[in-house]
N, C-alpha and C positions, 0 to 999 in steps of 0.2 A: 439323573441322580448323582449326587456327589459321592466320593469315596466313603465319607463318614456315614451317609445315608445307607449305602450298600452294607457296610459293616454293621450298622445298627440292625438291619434285617437279620443278619446272621446271629447277632447277640440275642435279639428277641426270640429267635427259634432255638436258642441253646446250642448253636452251631459254631460258636467262636470259643474254642477250647484252649486253655492255657495249662502248661505243664511241661513234660519232657517227652517228646514224640519221636519215634523212629519213622522217617519218611520212606516211601517206596525206593528212593534212590540210595537208602542207607544212611543219608545224612540225618542229623538230629535238629529239632526245632522246638522253641518254646511255645509255638502257636500251631494249632491244627484247625483248619476250616472244614467242619463236618457237614458238607453240603446236603447230605441225605436228610439231615434234620430240618433244613430249609424246605426241601422238596416234599416233606410231609404235609406242608401247608399250601394248598392251591392258591390262596390269596397272596401269600408272600412270593411264591414262585412266579405268579402272573405279574406282579409288580416289577420284579427284577427283569423278567424276560421282555416285558413291554418296553421298559427303558432300554434294554439292549437292542431290541428291534428299532427303536427310534434312533439310537446311536449308529446302527448299521445304515439306516436310511440317510442320515446326515453325513455319512462318510463320503458320499459321492461316488460310490462304486458302480452305480447304474443298476440295470436290470439284473435281478437274481431269479434263477429258475428253480433252485433247490437249496434246502438246508440239509447238510449231512453231518452226523455226529458220530463219534466213536462210542460203541457200546462198552460198557453199560452206563458210565457216569454222564455221558452227554445226551442220553435219550430224552430225559425230561426237559432240560433247558432247550434242546434242539427242537423238540416238538412244539413247545410253548412259544419259542421265538418265531418259528415258522408260521404258527397260527397268527401272530401279530403282523407278520410280513405278508400273509396271504399266499404262501407258496407251500408245496409239498415238503414233508420231512422224511428223510431216509437215515439209515445208519449203516456203519461198517462194523463187522465183528471179526474177531480173530479166527483164522482157519490156518492150521499148521504154523502158528506163530505170527502170521501176517494179517493185517486188516484187509478185508474183502467186502465188497458190496454184494452180499450173497442173496438177498431177498428181492432185489430191485434191478431194473434196467435203467440205464442213463444214456440219453442220446449224446453222440459226439458233439463237443463244443458247448455242452450245458454249462451255464454260469452258476457257480456254486460258492456258498459260504459255509465253512466248517464251523459249527457251534460246539463249544466245550463248556464244561462247568468251571473248572479252575485250571489255569495253565501255570505250571511250575518251571519245567525245563523246556517245554515245547515238543518233547519226544512223541507223545501220542498224536499231537497235531501234525507234526512232520510226516509220521507214518500214514495218517489219514490223507493228507495232501498227496503223498506219493501214490497211494492206491487209487485215488481219483484221477490224477493226471495220467496214470497208466490206462485208464478207461477213455481218455480223450476229453476229460472235463477241463474247463477253465476255472481254476480255483482263484477266486478274487481275494480271499483273505480268511483269517480265522477270527472268530468273535468269541469272547468268553465273559463270564460274569466277573471273575476276579483273576487278574494276572499277578500272582504272588511273587513273580520275579522282579517286579518293579520296572518292566519294560525290557528286561535283559534276555527273555526267552527267545529262542530261535525256532520259529514255526515255518520257516522257508518262504512265507508270504506275509503280507502286513497283518498285524494283530490289532483288533479293535477290542479293547477291554472296557467293560462298564466301570470297573474300578481297578486301579493298580495299588497293590499293597505289598511292599517289600517286606518279606518275612525272613528273619535271619535263619540260616541253616549252617550247621557245623559238622566237621568230620568227627566221628565218634571218639577219636583220640585227642581232640583239641577242643574240648567243651569248656565254656566259661564255668567257674566254680558253682554259681547258683543253679545252673542247669545240671551239672554233674551230681549235685546233691539230691536231685529228684529221681524217683524210679522211672525208667523208660518204658513207654507203652507204644504198641504199634496199632493205631486205629486205621480205618479206611477199608475198602473192599478187598484190596490185595492182601490184607493182613488177616482176613477171615478164613477159618478152616471149615 
């Protein structure tokens, strides 16, 4: 799939939002990709994750034993991508502020791909990679549906993105006038109360 085809799926699902958004980082952006609206639709999710699985296969990383995703956002794309790759899906969850593989056991040397929904800075990817390496896993890379950093995110391992889409982000005290004129909203799971 091309970048435009991936973004078209987000638009069809009403998941490509435009306005003035407060990101988890505190930065402000005129675009928010509300992936939960895509994941409502199994056919759209399957289409994206099958294409991501194909891209992972084409990357030449070799044998993959497990897909591991950070909870909560990575659960659905991780599971669906694992299904298309024919490997088990697992997830890490926060425990005392750190990602842990709480519900599963992983053998030493397991070859793992971390699957995320959207990568922005790479922080949750790095935290997931660190937790898996501490268990003795060989983390081959991070795969995501959209890399909104345009290839600049640091995941500490190679990133395979179905689509790269550089979304501008601004410090709150340095907004362009057209963004400053709009009311700011904080969407996403970390903004829910």
